[in-house]
N, C-alpha and C positions, 0 to 999 in steps of 0.2 A: 856672627855672620855665617851664612850657610848657603852652599850652592844647591840649586833646585833643578833637577833634571827628571826625565821620565824614569830613569833607573832609580833615583833616590825616592821618588814618589811611590814606585812599586814596592821598594824595599821597606818603606815606612808604613805602607798600607795596613798590615795586620795590627800593629800597635795603635795606629790612629783610629781604626775601626773599633777596636776593643775599648779605647778611651771614650768613644762616642756612644756605643751601645752596650758596653759591658755590664752596666748597672741594671739593665732592663731584664725582665723575666723571659724565659724561653717562649712563653705564650704570646709575647708581644707580636702583633700582626702589622706588617707593612702594607702600604696602599695597593701593592700588587697581589696581596693575599697570602704571601709567604710568611711563615713565622720566624722569629729570631732564632728559635731552637733549631729549625730546619737549616737555616743558613749557617749557623755555627757548626752544625754537623758537616755540612758541605766544605767549610773552610778548614776543618781539622787536618785534612790530608791533601789540601789543594796546592797546586803549583801557582805561580804568579798569574799565568793565563787563566787558570780555573778560578782564581780569586776574582779576576775582572768579570768573568762570565757569571759568577755567583752573585755579585752585587749589582751588575748591569749598569751601574752609574759611573761613567768614565771620569767624572770630576774627582773621584778618589785617587786616581792614578795619573792625572795630568798635572805637570808642574805649573805653578802660577805664571801668568804672562807678565810682561813689563808694565809697571804702573806709570811709566813716563811716556812710552810710545805706543803701548797697547800690543806690542809684538809678542809672539810666542817665545817660550823658554828655549834654552836654559836661562835662568835668572839667578841673581844673588839676593838672598833675603837679608835685609838690613833692618836694624832696630830690634824691637821686642819680639819674643815668641808670639805668634798670632793667637789672639783671643778677641773677645768682644770689645775690649777696651785698650787694645795694644796700639802702639805706634810702630807699624811695620810697613816696609816697602819692598817690592820685588823689582829689581832693575836688571835689564839685559846688558850684555857686554858693550854694545854700541853706545847706549845711553850713559853707561858708567865712564867710558872713554871721553864722551862729550863733556860730562860733568868734571872730570879731571882736567881736561883742557881749559875749561872755563875757570877753574880754580887757579891753574898755572898762569893764565892770562891776567887774572885779578891781582896776583902777586907781583906782576910786572917784571 
């Protein structure tokens, strides 16, 4: 289980980005024309805000929304570490409380 907030997403960004693109050569070109080598150079000395500006893609630093109600984070990640075949859910505090109430009611 892991708590997912804007702060955790920003802190985890460098490692996640490296895992996604680390195996590609510096000459790899993104759809906006920038090369991976150029972005890597920008990220070497970047602050969190500069990381965001360098990648332009906010989904890297936004915490996942709630899978139950669709609301924004913070959420709790339950289940497997996310990948293409994982069984993972992100649940907000309100939905988690509702689920716990339902379990308590079922117990009688």
